[in-house]
mmCIF file of the N, C-alpha and C atoms, coordinates in Angstrom:
data_MODEL
# 
_entry.id   MODEL 
# 
loop_
_atom_site.group_PDB 
_atom_site.id 
_atom_site.type_symbol 
_atom_site.label_atom_id 
_atom_site.label_alt_id 
_atom_site.label_comp_id 
_atom_site.label_asym_id 
_atom_site.label_entity_id 
_atom_site.label_seq_id 
_atom_site.pdbx_PDB_ins_code 
_atom_site.Cartn_x 
_atom_site.Cartn_y 
_atom_site.Cartn_z 
_atom_site.occupancy 
_atom_site.B_iso_or_equiv 
_atom_site.pdbx_formal_charge 
_atom_site.auth_seq_id 
_atom_site.auth_comp_id 
_atom_site.auth_asym_id 
_atom_site.auth_atom_id 
_atom_site.pdbx_PDB_model_num 
ATOM 1   N N  . MET A 1 1  ? 0.856   -1.176 0.000  1.00 0.00 ? 1  MET A N  1 
ATOM 2   C CA . MET A 1 1  ? 0.000   0.000  0.000  1.00 0.00 ? 1  MET A CA 1 
ATOM 3   C C  . MET A 1 1  ? 0.901   1.239  0.000  1.00 0.00 ? 1  MET A C  1 
ATOM 4   N N  . THR A 1 2  ? 0.579   2.205  -0.821 1.00 0.00 ? 2  THR A N  1 
ATOM 5   C CA . THR A 1 2  ? 1.368   3.432  -0.902 1.00 0.00 ? 2  THR A CA 1 
ATOM 6   C C  . THR A 1 2  ? 1.079   4.325  0.309  1.00 0.00 ? 2  THR A C  1 
ATOM 7   N N  . ARG A 1 3  ? 1.988   5.263  0.552  1.00 0.00 ? 3  ARG A N  1 
ATOM 8   C CA . ARG A 1 3  ? 1.774   6.208  1.654  1.00 0.00 ? 3  ARG A CA 1 
ATOM 9   C C  . ARG A 1 3  ? 0.490   7.002  1.415  1.00 0.00 ? 3  ARG A C  1 
ATOM 10  N N  . ALA A 1 4  ? 0.229   7.433  0.199  1.00 0.00 ? 4  ALA A N  1 
ATOM 11  C CA . ALA A 1 4  ? -0.995  8.181  -0.094 1.00 0.00 ? 4  ALA A CA 1 
ATOM 12  C C  . ALA A 1 4  ? -2.234  7.363  0.259  1.00 0.00 ? 4  ALA A C  1 
ATOM 13  N N  . ASN A 1 5  ? -2.215  6.077  -0.052 1.00 0.00 ? 5  ASN A N  1 
ATOM 14  C CA . ASN A 1 5  ? -3.352  5.208  0.281  1.00 0.00 ? 5  ASN A CA 1 
ATOM 15  C C  . ASN A 1 5  ? -3.486  5.032  1.791  1.00 0.00 ? 5  ASN A C  1 
ATOM 16  N N  . ARG A 1 6  ? -2.359  4.890  2.482  1.00 0.00 ? 6  ARG A N  1 
ATOM 17  C CA . ARG A 1 6  ? -2.411  4.769  3.952  1.00 0.00 ? 6  ARG A CA 1 
ATOM 18  C C  . ARG A 1 6  ? -2.980  6.039  4.570  1.00 0.00 ? 6  ARG A C  1 
ATOM 19  N N  . ILE A 1 7  ? -2.538  7.178  4.074  1.00 0.00 ? 7  ILE A N  1 
ATOM 20  C CA . ILE A 1 7  ? -3.033  8.456  4.595  1.00 0.00 ? 7  ILE A CA 1 
ATOM 21  C C  . ILE A 1 7  ? -4.540  8.578  4.347  1.00 0.00 ? 7  ILE A C  1 
ATOM 22  N N  . LYS A 1 8  ? -4.974  8.209  3.163  1.00 0.00 ? 8  LYS A N  1 
ATOM 23  C CA . LYS A 1 8  ? -6.403  8.264  2.856  1.00 0.00 ? 8  LYS A CA 1 
ATOM 24  C C  . LYS A 1 8  ? -7.197  7.388  3.826  1.00 0.00 ? 8  LYS A C  1 
ATOM 25  N N  . THR A 1 9  ? -6.721  6.182  4.055  1.00 0.00 ? 9  THR A N  1 
ATOM 26  C CA . THR A 1 9  ? -7.393  5.258  4.973  1.00 0.00 ? 9  THR A CA 1 
ATOM 27  C C  . THR A 1 9  ? -7.437  5.824  6.394  1.00 0.00 ? 9  THR A C  1 
ATOM 28  N N  . GLN A 1 10 ? -6.321  6.385  6.847  1.00 0.00 ? 10 GLN A N  1 
ATOM 29  C CA . GLN A 1 10 ? -6.266  6.944  8.199  1.00 0.00 ? 10 GLN A CA 1 
ATOM 30  C C  . GLN A 1 10 ? -7.203  8.131  8.360  1.00 0.00 ? 10 GLN A C  1 
ATOM 31  N N  . LEU A 1 11 ? -7.233  9.018  7.374  1.00 0.00 ? 11 LEU A N  1 
ATOM 32  C CA . LEU A 1 11 ? -8.113  10.173 7.461  1.00 0.00 ? 11 LEU A CA 1 
ATOM 33  C C  . LEU A 1 11 ? -9.584  9.773  7.382  1.00 0.00 ? 11 LEU A C  1 
ATOM 34  N N  . GLU A 1 12 ? -9.895  8.782  6.558  1.00 0.00 ? 12 GLU A N  1 
ATOM 35  C CA . GLU A 1 12 ? -11.283 8.286  6.482  1.00 0.00 ? 12 GLU A CA 1 
ATOM 36  C C  . GLU A 1 12 ? -11.727 7.731  7.833  1.00 0.00 ? 12 GLU A C  1 
ATOM 37  N N  . SER A 1 13 ? -10.864 6.983  8.490  1.00 0.00 ? 13 SER A N  1 
ATOM 38  C CA . SER A 1 13 ? -11.258 6.379  9.767  1.00 0.00 ? 13 SER A CA 1 
ATOM 39  C C  . SER A 1 13 ? -11.332 7.403  10.892 1.00 0.00 ? 13 SER A C  1 
ATOM 40  N N  . HIS A 1 14 ? -10.510 8.439  10.861 1.00 0.00 ? 14 HIS A N  1 
ATOM 41  C CA . HIS A 1 14 ? -10.520 9.443  11.924 1.00 0.00 ? 14 HIS A CA 1 
ATOM 42  C C  . HIS A 1 14 ? -11.622 10.488 11.773 1.00 0.00 ? 14 HIS A C  1 
ATOM 43  N N  . PHE A 1 15 ? -11.926 10.877 10.530 1.00 0.00 ? 15 PHE A N  1 
ATOM 44  C CA . PHE A 1 15 ? -12.799 12.032 10.331 1.00 0.00 ? 15 PHE A CA 1 
ATOM 45  C C  . PHE A 1 15 ? -14.084 11.763 9.542  1.00 0.00 ? 15 PHE A C  1 
ATOM 46  N N  . GLN A 1 16 ? -14.258 10.585 8.950  1.00 0.00 ? 16 GLN A N  1 
ATOM 47  C CA . GLN A 1 16 ? -15.426 10.286 8.117  1.00 0.00 ? 16 GLN A CA 1 
ATOM 48  C C  . GLN A 1 16 ? -15.733 11.465 7.192  1.00 0.00 ? 16 GLN A C  1 
ATOM 49  N N  . PRO A 1 17 ? -14.780 11.825 6.346  1.00 0.00 ? 17 PRO A N  1 
ATOM 50  C CA . PRO A 1 17 ? -14.937 13.028 5.521  1.00 0.00 ? 17 PRO A CA 1 
ATOM 51  C C  . PRO A 1 17 ? -16.042 12.919 4.476  1.00 0.00 ? 17 PRO A C  1 
ATOM 52  N N  . THR A 1 18 ? -16.607 14.062 4.152  1.00 0.00 ? 18 THR A N  1 
ATOM 53  C CA . THR A 1 18 ? -17.577 14.144 3.070  1.00 0.00 ? 18 THR A CA 1 
ATOM 54  C C  . THR A 1 18 ? -16.854 14.336 1.739  1.00 0.00 ? 18 THR A C  1 
ATOM 55  N N  . ARG A 1 19 ? -15.626 14.829 1.812  1.00 0.00 ? 19 ARG A N  1 
ATOM 56  C CA . ARG A 1 19 ? -14.771 14.961 0.630  1.00 0.00 ? 19 ARG A CA 1 
ATOM 57  C C  . ARG A 1 19 ? -13.332 14.688 1.053  1.00 0.00 ? 19 ARG A C  1 
ATOM 58  N N  . LEU A 1 20 ? -12.630 13.903 0.235  1.00 0.00 ? 20 LEU A N  1 
ATOM 59  C CA . LEU A 1 20 ? -11.237 13.601 0.557  1.00 0.00 ? 20 LEU A CA 1 
ATOM 60  C C  . LEU A 1 20 ? -10.462 13.305 -0.720 1.00 0.00 ? 20 LEU A C  1 
ATOM 61  N N  . GLU A 1 21 ? -9.408  14.056 -0.916 1.00 0.00 ? 21 GLU A N  1 
ATOM 62  C CA . GLU A 1 21 ? -8.472  13.812 -2.008 1.00 0.00 ? 21 GLU A CA 1 
ATOM 63  C C  . GLU A 1 21 ? -7.078  13.772 -1.410 1.00 0.00 ? 21 GLU A C  1 
ATOM 64  N N  . VAL A 1 22 ? -6.326  12.741 -1.757 1.00 0.00 ? 22 VAL A N  1 
ATOM 65  C CA . VAL A 1 22 ? -4.953  12.603 -1.292 1.00 0.00 ? 22 VAL A CA 1 
ATOM 66  C C  . VAL A 1 22 ? -4.086  12.390 -2.533 1.00 0.00 ? 22 VAL A C  1 
ATOM 67  N N  . ILE A 1 23 ? -3.151  13.312 -2.759 1.00 0.00 ? 23 ILE A N  1 
ATOM 68  C CA . ILE A 1 23 ? -2.323  13.272 -3.962 1.00 0.00 ? 23 ILE A CA 1 
ATOM 69  C C  . ILE A 1 23 ? -0.854  13.280 -3.571 1.00 0.00 ? 23 ILE A C  1 
ATOM 70  N N  . ASP A 1 24 ? -0.100  12.345 -4.123 1.00 0.00 ? 24 ASP A N  1 
ATOM 71  C CA . ASP A 1 24 ? 1.345   12.310 -3.924 1.00 0.00 ? 24 ASP A CA 1 
ATOM 72  C C  . ASP A 1 24 ? 1.978   13.282 -4.913 1.00 0.00 ? 24 ASP A C  1 
ATOM 73  N N  . GLU A 1 25 ? 2.518   14.374 -4.405 1.00 0.00 ? 25 GLU A N  1 
ATOM 74  C CA . GLU A 1 25 ? 3.148   15.400 -5.230 1.00 0.00 ? 25 GLU A CA 1 
ATOM 75  C C  . GLU A 1 25 ? 4.677   15.303 -5.195 1.00 0.00 ? 25 GLU A C  1 
ATOM 76  N N  . SER A 1 26 ? 5.194   14.197 -4.736 1.00 0.00 ? 26 SER A N  1 
ATOM 77  C CA . SER A 1 26 ? 6.631   14.049 -4.516 1.00 0.00 ? 26 SER A CA 1 
ATOM 78  C C  . SER A 1 26 ? 7.454   14.310 -5.763 1.00 0.00 ? 26 SER A C  1 
ATOM 79  N N  . GLU A 1 27 ? 7.009   13.823 -6.893 1.00 0.00 ? 27 GLU A N  1 
ATOM 80  C CA . GLU A 1 27 ? 7.814   13.943 -8.112 1.00 0.00 ? 27 GLU A CA 1 
ATOM 81  C C  . GLU A 1 27 ? 8.023   15.414 -8.505 1.00 0.00 ? 27 GLU A C  1 
ATOM 82  N N  . ALA A 1 28 ? 7.091   16.273 -8.151 1.00 0.00 ? 28 ALA A N  1 
ATOM 83  C CA . ALA A 1 28 ? 7.235   17.698 -8.443 1.00 0.00 ? 28 ALA A CA 1 
ATOM 84  C C  . ALA A 1 28 ? 8.326   18.341 -7.586 1.00 0.00 ? 28 ALA A C  1 
ATOM 85  N N  . HIS A 1 29 ? 8.782   17.631 -6.567 1.00 0.00 ? 29 HIS A N  1 
ATOM 86  C CA . HIS A 1 29 ? 9.801   18.145 -5.654 1.00 0.00 ? 29 HIS A CA 1 
ATOM 87  C C  . HIS A 1 29 ? 11.129  17.408 -5.814 1.00 0.00 ? 29 HIS A C  1 
ATOM 88  N N  . HIS A 1 30 ? 11.299  16.744 -6.926 1.00 0.00 ? 30 HIS A N  1 
ATOM 89  C CA . HIS A 1 30 ? 12.527  15.995 -7.208 1.00 0.00 ? 30 HIS A CA 1 
ATOM 90  C C  . HIS A 1 30 ? 13.753  16.880 -6.982 1.00 0.00 ? 30 HIS A C  1 
ATOM 91  N N  . GLY A 1 31 ? 14.675  16.409 -6.175 1.00 0.00 ? 31 GLY A N  1 
ATOM 92  C CA . GLY A 1 31 ? 15.894  17.140 -5.895 1.00 0.00 ? 31 GLY A CA 1 
ATOM 93  C C  . GLY A 1 31 ? 15.802  18.111 -4.732 1.00 0.00 ? 31 GLY A C  1 
ATOM 94  N N  . HIS A 1 32 ? 14.616  18.351 -4.209 1.00 0.00 ? 32 HIS A N  1 
ATOM 95  C CA . HIS A 1 32 ? 14.439  19.262 -3.077 1.00 0.00 ? 32 HIS A CA 1 
ATOM 96  C C  . HIS A 1 32 ? 14.623  18.509 -1.765 1.00 0.00 ? 32 HIS A C  1 
ATOM 97  N N  . ALA A 1 33 ? 14.708  19.246 -0.702 1.00 0.00 ? 33 ALA A N  1 
ATOM 98  C CA . ALA A 1 33 ? 14.869  18.658 0.627  1.00 0.00 ? 33 ALA A CA 1 
ATOM 99  C C  . ALA A 1 33 ? 13.753  17.666 0.924  1.00 0.00 ? 33 ALA A C  1 
ATOM 100 N N  . GLY A 1 34 ? 14.129  16.561 1.480  1.00 0.00 ? 34 GLY A N  1 
ATOM 101 C CA . GLY A 1 34 ? 13.159  15.555 1.891  1.00 0.00 ? 34 GLY A CA 1 
ATOM 102 C C  . GLY A 1 34 ? 12.721  14.604 0.805  1.00 0.00 ? 34 GLY A C  1 
ATOM 103 N N  . TRP A 1 35 ? 13.015  14.913 -0.456 1.00 0.00 ? 35 TRP A N  1 
ATOM 104 C CA . TRP A 1 35 ? 12.600  14.045 -1.555 1.00 0.00 ? 35 TRP A CA 1 
ATOM 105 C C  . TRP A 1 35 ? 13.400  12.749 -1.527 1.00 0.00 ? 35 TRP A C  1 
ATOM 106 N N  . ARG A 1 36 ? 12.716  11.635 -1.800 1.00 0.00 ? 36 ARG A N  1 
ATOM 107 C CA . ARG A 1 36 ? 13.367  10.330 -1.910 1.00 0.00 ? 36 ARG A CA 1 
ATOM 108 C C  . ARG A 1 36 ? 12.787  9.578  -3.092 1.00 0.00 ? 36 ARG A C  1 
ATOM 109 N N  . GLU A 1 37 ? 13.614  8.753  -3.668 1.00 0.00 ? 37 GLU A N  1 
ATOM 110 C CA . GLU A 1 37 ? 13.179  7.886  -4.772 1.00 0.00 ? 37 GLU A CA 1 
ATOM 111 C C  . GLU A 1 37 ? 11.976  7.069  -4.328 1.00 0.00 ? 37 GLU A C  1 
ATOM 112 N N  . GLY A 1 38 ? 10.986  6.960  -5.175 1.00 0.00 ? 38 GLY A N  1 
ATOM 113 C CA . GLY A 1 38 ? 9.807   6.160  -4.870 1.00 0.00 ? 38 GLY A CA 1 
ATOM 114 C C  . GLY A 1 38 ? 8.615   6.964  -4.391 1.00 0.00 ? 38 GLY A C  1 
ATOM 115 N N  . GLY A 1 39 ? 8.822   8.253  -4.112 1.00 0.00 ? 39 GLY A N  1 
ATOM 116 C CA . GLY A 1 39 ? 7.697   9.102  -3.720 1.00 0.00 ? 39 GLY A CA 1 
ATOM 117 C C  . GLY A 1 39 ? 7.285   8.946  -2.275 1.00 0.00 ? 39 GLY A C  1 
ATOM 118 N N  . GLY A 1 40 ? 6.115   9.487  -1.973 1.00 0.00 ? 40 GLY A N  1 
ATOM 119 C CA . GLY A 1 40 ? 5.561   9.397  -0.629 1.00 0.00 ? 40 GLY A CA 1 
ATOM 120 C C  . GLY A 1 40 ? 6.133   10.406 0.349  1.00 0.00 ? 40 GLY A C  1 
ATOM 121 N N  . THR A 1 41 ? 6.870   11.398 -0.157 1.00 0.00 ? 41 THR A N  1 
ATOM 122 C CA . THR A 1 41 ? 7.479   12.373 0.743  1.00 0.00 ? 41 THR A CA 1 
ATOM 123 C C  . THR A 1 41 ? 6.717   13.698 0.799  1.00 0.00 ? 41 THR A C  1 
ATOM 124 N N  . HIS A 1 42 ? 6.002   14.025 -0.252 1.00 0.00 ? 42 HIS A N  1 
ATOM 125 C CA . HIS A 1 42 ? 5.254   15.285 -0.346 1.00 0.00 ? 42 HIS A CA 1 
ATOM 126 C C  . HIS A 1 42 ? 3.810   14.962 -0.734 1.00 0.00 ? 42 HIS A C  1 
ATOM 127 N N  . ILE A 1 43 ? 2.898   15.166 0.203  1.00 0.00 ? 43 ILE A N  1 
ATOM 128 C CA . ILE A 1 43 ? 1.500   14.769 0.007  1.00 0.00 ? 43 ILE A CA 1 
ATOM 129 C C  . ILE A 1 43 ? 0.590   15.993 0.141  1.00 0.00 ? 43 ILE A C  1 
ATOM 130 N N  . ALA A 1 44 ? -0.392  16.089 -0.740 1.00 0.00 ? 44 ALA A N  1 
ATOM 131 C CA . ALA A 1 44 ? -1.419  17.132 -0.671 1.00 0.00 ? 44 ALA A CA 1 
ATOM 132 C C  . ALA A 1 44 ? -2.743  16.485 -0.282 1.00 0.00 ? 44 ALA A C  1 
ATOM 133 N N  . VAL A 1 45 ? -3.398  17.060 0.702  1.00 0.00 ? 45 VAL A N  1 
ATOM 134 C CA . VAL A 1 45 ? -4.682  16.552 1.189  1.00 0.00 ? 45 VAL A CA 1 
ATOM 135 C C  . VAL A 1 45 ? -5.723  17.655 1.072  1.00 0.00 ? 45 VAL A C  1 
ATOM 136 N N  . THR A 1 46 ? -6.847  17.342 0.463  1.00 0.00 ? 46 THR A N  1 
ATOM 137 C CA . THR A 1 46 ? -8.022  18.204 0.480  1.00 0.00 ? 46 THR A CA 1 
ATOM 138 C C  . THR A 1 46 ? -9.088  17.423 1.226  1.00 0.00 ? 46 THR A C  1 
ATOM 139 N N  . ILE A 1 47 ? -9.601  18.005 2.293  1.00 0.00 ? 47 ILE A N  1 
ATOM 140 C CA . ILE A 1 47 ? -10.536 17.265 3.132  1.00 0.00 ? 47 ILE A CA 1 
ATOM 141 C C  . ILE A 1 47 ? -11.690 18.162 3.578  1.00 0.00 ? 47 ILE A C  1 
ATOM 142 N N  . GLY A 1 48 ? -12.859 17.580 3.559  1.00 0.00 ? 48 GLY A N  1 
ATOM 143 C CA . GLY A 1 48 ? -14.049 18.211 4.112  1.00 0.00 ? 48 GLY A CA 1 
ATOM 144 C C  . GLY A 1 48 ? -14.641 17.257 5.135  1.00 0.00 ? 48 GLY A C  1 
ATOM 145 N N  . ALA A 1 49 ? -14.767 17.711 6.364  1.00 0.00 ? 49 ALA A N  1 
ATOM 146 C CA . ALA A 1 49 ? -15.312 16.866 7.426  1.00 0.00 ? 49 ALA A CA 1 
ATOM 147 C C  . ALA A 1 49 ? -15.964 17.756 8.475  1.00 0.00 ? 49 ALA A C  1 
ATOM 148 N N  . ASP A 1 50 ? -17.116 17.356 8.963  1.00 0.00 ? 50 ASP A N  1 
ATOM 149 C CA . ASP A 1 50 ? -17.840 18.152 9.946  1.00 0.00 ? 50 ASP A CA 1 
ATOM 150 C C  . ASP A 1 50 ? -16.978 18.451 11.168 1.00 0.00 ? 50 ASP A C  1 
ATOM 151 N N  . GLU A 1 51 ? -16.242 17.464 11.639 1.00 0.00 ? 51 GLU A N  1 
ATOM 152 C CA . GLU A 1 51 ? -15.398 17.641 12.824 1.00 0.00 ? 51 GLU A CA 1 
ATOM 153 C C  . GLU A 1 51 ? -14.362 18.750 12.619 1.00 0.00 ? 51 GLU A C  1 
ATOM 154 N N  . LEU A 1 52 ? -13.815 18.838 11.429 1.00 0.00 ? 52 LEU A N  1 
ATOM 155 C CA . LEU A 1 52 ? -12.790 19.841 11.154 1.00 0.00 ? 52 LEU A CA 1 
ATOM 156 C C  . LEU A 1 52 ? -13.374 21.230 10.957 1.00 0.00 ? 52 LEU A C  1 
ATOM 157 N N  . LYS A 1 53 ? -14.576 21.308 10.411 1.00 0.00 ? 53 LYS A N  1 
ATOM 158 C CA . LYS A 1 53 ? -15.210 22.605 10.162 1.00 0.00 ? 53 LYS A CA 1 
ATOM 159 C C  . LYS A 1 53 ? -15.498 23.353 11.455 1.00 0.00 ? 53 LYS A C  1 
ATOM 160 N N  . SER A 1 54 ? -15.685 22.627 12.552 1.00 0.00 ? 54 SER A N  1 
ATOM 161 C CA . SER A 1 54 ? -15.983 23.275 13.824 1.00 0.00 ? 54 SER A CA 1 
ATOM 162 C C  . SER A 1 54 ? -14.723 23.787 14.525 1.00 0.00 ? 54 SER A C  1 
ATOM 163 N N  . LEU A 1 55 ? -13.546 23.489 13.963 1.00 0.00 ? 55 LEU A N  1 
ATOM 164 C CA . LEU A 1 55 ? -12.276 23.901 14.558 1.00 0.00 ? 55 LEU A CA 1 
ATOM 165 C C  . LEU A 1 55 ? -11.691 25.082 13.798 1.00 0.00 ? 55 LEU A C  1 
ATOM 166 N N  . ASN A 1 56 ? -10.879 25.891 14.501 1.00 0.00 ? 56 ASN A N  1 
ATOM 167 C CA . ASN A 1 56 ? -10.153 26.920 13.774 1.00 0.00 ? 56 ASN A CA 1 
ATOM 168 C C  . ASN A 1 56 ? -9.052  26.236 12.960 1.00 0.00 ? 56 ASN A C  1 
ATOM 169 N N  . ARG A 1 57 ? -8.417  26.991 12.077 1.00 0.00 ? 57 ARG A N  1 
ATOM 170 C CA . ARG A 1 57 ? -7.449  26.415 11.133 1.00 0.00 ? 57 ARG A CA 1 
ATOM 171 C C  . ARG A 1 57 ? -6.299  25.685 11.836 1.00 0.00 ? 57 ARG A C  1 
ATOM 172 N N  . VAL A 1 58 ? -5.738  26.288 12.856 1.00 0.00 ? 58 VAL A N  1 
ATOM 173 C CA . VAL A 1 58 ? -4.608  25.675 13.564 1.00 0.00 ? 58 VAL A CA 1 
ATOM 174 C C  . VAL A 1 58 ? -5.049  24.382 14.239 1.00 0.00 ? 58 VAL A C  1 
ATOM 175 N N  . ALA A 1 59 ? -6.175  24.395 14.898 1.00 0.00 ? 59 ALA A N  1 
ATOM 176 C CA . ALA A 1 59 ? -6.671  23.198 15.575 1.00 0.00 ? 59 ALA A CA 1 
ATOM 177 C C  . ALA A 1 59 ? -6.994  22.088 14.580 1.00 0.00 ? 59 ALA A C  1 
ATOM 178 N N  . ALA A 1 60 ? -7.553  22.442 13.435 1.00 0.00 ? 60 ALA A N  1 
ATOM 179 C CA . ALA A 1 60 ? -7.861  21.443 12.408 1.00 0.00 ? 60 ALA A CA 1 
ATOM 180 C C  . ALA A 1 60 ? -6.579  20.806 11.872 1.00 0.00 ? 60 ALA A C  1 
ATOM 181 N N  . HIS A 1 61 ? -5.563  21.618 11.621 1.00 0.00 ? 61 HIS A N  1 
ATOM 182 C CA . HIS A 1 61 ? -4.291  21.079 11.146 1.00 0.00 ? 61 HIS A CA 1 
ATOM 183 C C  . HIS A 1 61 ? -3.653  20.190 12.206 1.00 0.00 ? 61 HIS A C  1 
ATOM 184 N N  . ARG A 1 62 ? -3.734  20.589 13.455 1.00 0.00 ? 62 ARG A N  1 
ATOM 185 C CA . ARG A 1 62 ? -3.192  19.763 14.543 1.00 0.00 ? 62 ARG A CA 1 
ATOM 186 C C  . ARG A 1 62 ? -3.909  18.420 14.607 1.00 0.00 ? 62 ARG A C  1 
ATOM 187 N N  . ALA A 1 63 ? -5.221  18.424 14.417 1.00 0.00 ? 63 ALA A N  1 
ATOM 188 C CA . ALA A 1 63 ? -5.976  17.166 14.445 1.00 0.00 ? 63 ALA A CA 1 
ATOM 189 C C  . ALA A 1 63 ? -5.528  16.246 13.316 1.00 0.00 ? 63 ALA A C  1 
ATOM 190 N N  . ILE A 1 64 ? -5.289  16.811 12.144 1.00 0.00 ? 64 ILE A N  1 
ATOM 191 C CA . ILE A 1 64 ? -4.830  16.008 11.001 1.00 0.00 ? 64 ILE A CA 1 
ATOM 192 C C  . ILE A 1 64 ? -3.427  15.490 11.257 1.00 0.00 ? 64 ILE A C  1 
ATOM 193 N N  . TYR A 1 65 ? -2.530  16.360 11.749 1.00 0.00 ? 65 TYR A N  1 
ATOM 194 C CA . TYR A 1 65 ? -1.172  15.910 12.072 1.00 0.00 ? 65 TYR A CA 1 
ATOM 195 C C  . TYR A 1 65 ? -1.192  14.795 13.112 1.00 0.00 ? 65 TYR A C  1 
ATOM 196 N N  . SER A 1 66 ? -2.068  14.917 14.080 1.00 0.00 ? 66 SER A N  1 
ATOM 197 C CA . SER A 1 66 ? -2.193  13.876 15.105 1.00 0.00 ? 66 SER A CA 1 
ATOM 198 C C  . SER A 1 66 ? -2.639  12.553 14.494 1.00 0.00 ? 66 SER A C  1 
ATOM 199 N N  . ALA A 1 67 ? -3.604  12.617 13.597 1.00 0.00 ? 67 ALA A N  1 
ATOM 200 C CA . ALA A 1 67 ? -4.094  11.404 12.940 1.00 0.00 ? 67 ALA A CA 1 
ATOM 201 C C  . ALA A 1 67 ? -3.021  10.748 12.084 1.00 0.00 ? 67 ALA A C  1 
ATOM 202 N N  . LEU A 1 68 ? -2.091  11.552 11.580 1.00 0.00 ? 68 LEU A N  1 
ATOM 203 C CA . LEU A 1 68 ? -1.054  11.046 10.670 1.00 0.00 ? 68 LEU A CA 1 
ATOM 204 C C  . LEU A 1 68 ? 0.318   10.982 11.334 1.00 0.00 ? 68 LEU A C  1 
ATOM 205 N N  . GLY A 1 69 ? 0.357   10.972 12.639 1.00 0.00 ? 69 GLY A N  1 
ATOM 206 C CA . GLY A 1 69 ? 1.613   11.001 13.380 1.00 0.00 ? 69 GLY A CA 1 
ATOM 207 C C  . GLY A 1 69 ? 2.624   9.956  12.949 1.00 0.00 ? 69 GLY A C  1 
ATOM 208 N N  . GLN A 1 70 ? 2.179   8.734  12.736 1.00 0.00 ? 70 GLN A N  1 
ATOM 209 C CA . GLN A 1 70 ? 3.111   7.674  12.347 1.00 0.00 ? 70 GLN A CA 1 
ATOM 210 C C  . GLN A 1 70 ? 3.705   7.927  10.966 1.00 0.00 ? 70 GLN A C  1 
ATOM 211 N N  . GLU A 1 71 ? 2.905   8.429  10.046 1.00 0.00 ? 71 GLU A N  1 
ATOM 212 C CA . GLU A 1 71 ? 3.417   8.743  8.707  1.00 0.00 ? 71 GLU A CA 1 
ATOM 213 C C  . GLU A 1 71 ? 4.477   9.840  8.775  1.00 0.00 ? 71 GLU A C  1 
ATOM 214 N N  . LEU A 1 72 ? 4.252   10.841 9.616  1.00 0.00 ? 72 LEU A N  1 
ATOM 215 C CA . LEU A 1 72 ? 5.236   11.911 9.785  1.00 0.00 ? 72 LEU A CA 1 
ATOM 216 C C  . LEU A 1 72 ? 6.527   11.353 10.384 1.00 0.00 ? 72 LEU A C  1 
ATOM 217 N N  . SER A 1 73 ? 6.406   10.441 11.322 1.00 0.00 ? 73 SER A N  1 
ATOM 218 C CA . SER A 1 73 ? 7.590   9.816  11.920 1.00 0.00 ? 73 SER A CA 1 
ATOM 219 C C  . SER A 1 73 ? 8.324   8.924  10.935 1.00 0.00 ? 73 SER A C  1 
ATOM 220 N N  . ASP A 1 74 ? 7.587   8.370  9.984  1.00 0.00 ? 74 ASP A N  1 
ATOM 221 C CA . ASP A 1 74 ? 8.158   7.408  9.036  1.00 0.00 ? 74 ASP A CA 1 
ATOM 222 C C  . ASP A 1 74 ? 8.641   8.040  7.731  1.00 0.00 ? 74 ASP A C  1 
ATOM 223 N N  . GLY A 1 75 ? 8.801   9.355  7.679  1.00 0.00 ? 75 GLY A N  1 
ATOM 224 C CA . GLY A 1 75 ? 9.419   9.958  6.510  1.00 0.00 ? 75 GLY A CA 1 
ATOM 225 C C  . GLY A 1 75 ? 8.566   10.871 5.652  1.00 0.00 ? 75 GLY A C  1 
ATOM 226 N N  . LEU A 1 76 ? 7.316   11.121 6.043  1.00 0.00 ? 76 LEU A N  1 
ATOM 227 C CA . LEU A 1 76 ? 6.523   12.109 5.310  1.00 0.00 ? 76 LEU A CA 1 
ATOM 228 C C  . LEU A 1 76 ? 7.155   13.463 5.564  1.00 0.00 ? 76 LEU A C  1 
ATOM 229 N N  . HIS A 1 77 ? 7.648   14.095 4.535  1.00 0.00 ? 77 HIS A N  1 
ATOM 230 C CA . HIS A 1 77 ? 8.408   15.340 4.674  1.00 0.00 ? 77 HIS A CA 1 
ATOM 231 C C  . HIS A 1 77 ? 7.516   16.577 4.624  1.00 0.00 ? 77 HIS A C  1 
ATOM 232 N N  . ALA A 1 78 ? 6.530   16.577 3.737  1.00 0.00 ? 78 ALA A N  1 
ATOM 233 C CA . ALA A 1 78 ? 5.680   17.759 3.562  1.00 0.00 ? 78 ALA A CA 1 
ATOM 234 C C  . ALA A 1 78 ? 4.228   17.338 3.390  1.00 0.00 ? 78 ALA A C  1 
ATOM 235 N N  . LEU A 1 79 ? 3.364   18.042 4.086  1.00 0.00 ? 79 LEU A N  1 
ATOM 236 C CA . LEU A 1 79 ? 1.927   17.773 4.019  1.00 0.00 ? 79 LEU A CA 1 
ATOM 237 C C  . LEU A 1 79 ? 1.233   19.104 3.752  1.00 0.00 ? 79 LEU A C  1 
ATOM 238 N N  . ARG A 1 80 ? 0.620   19.215 2.573  1.00 0.00 ? 80 ARG A N  1 
ATOM 239 C CA . ARG A 1 80 ? -0.152  20.406 2.207  1.00 0.00 ? 80 ARG A CA 1 
ATOM 240 C C  . ARG A 1 80 ? -1.608  20.097 2.458  1.00 0.00 ? 80 ARG A C  1 
ATOM 241 N N  . ILE A 1 81 ? -2.247  20.875 3.331  1.00 0.00 ? 81 ILE A N  1 
ATOM 242 C CA . ILE A 1 81 ? -3.627  20.604 3.747  1.00 0.00 ? 81 ILE A CA 1 
ATOM 243 C C  . ILE A 1 81 ? -4.548  21.729 3.278  1.00 0.00 ? 81 ILE A C  1 
ATOM 244 N N  . THR A 1 82 ? -5.634  21.330 2.637  1.00 0.00 ? 82 THR A N  1 
ATOM 245 C CA . THR A 1 82 ? -6.697  22.257 2.286  1.00 0.00 ? 82 THR A CA 1 
ATOM 246 C C  . THR A 1 82 ? -7.986  21.719 2.900  1.00 0.00 ? 82 THR A C  1 
ATOM 247 N N  . ILE A 1 83 ? -8.607  22.540 3.746  1.00 0.00 ? 83 ILE A N  1 
ATOM 248 C CA . ILE A 1 83 ? -9.858  22.125 4.372  1.00 0.00 ? 83 ILE A CA 1 
ATOM 249 C C  . ILE A 1 83 ? -10.999 22.838 3.658  1.00 0.00 ? 83 ILE A C  1 
ATOM 250 N N  . VAL A 1 84 ? -11.953 22.053 3.188  1.00 0.00 ? 84 VAL A N  1 
ATOM 251 C CA . VAL A 1 84 ? -13.085 22.599 2.440  1.00 0.00 ? 84 VAL A CA 1 
ATOM 252 C C  . VAL A 1 84 ? -14.384 22.383 3.175  1.00 0.00 ? 84 VAL A C  1 
# 
């Protein structure tokens, strides 16, 4: 399972989103800090979830980072979050 798929699964189980897109953007960062062969280092997430809408931006991002803590520990270098 790819990191993007794991992230999607984790976010679905934590937030039951009404909208969720997870895109591996690693190849666009080839040669930049944190990039590694095989991808999975730079991920973009667009998420809509009732739980997140009730939080301010910082709290919502913290909740997402908390849900993805293991991925961050395991080499996820950059996470771009858009809450809709």
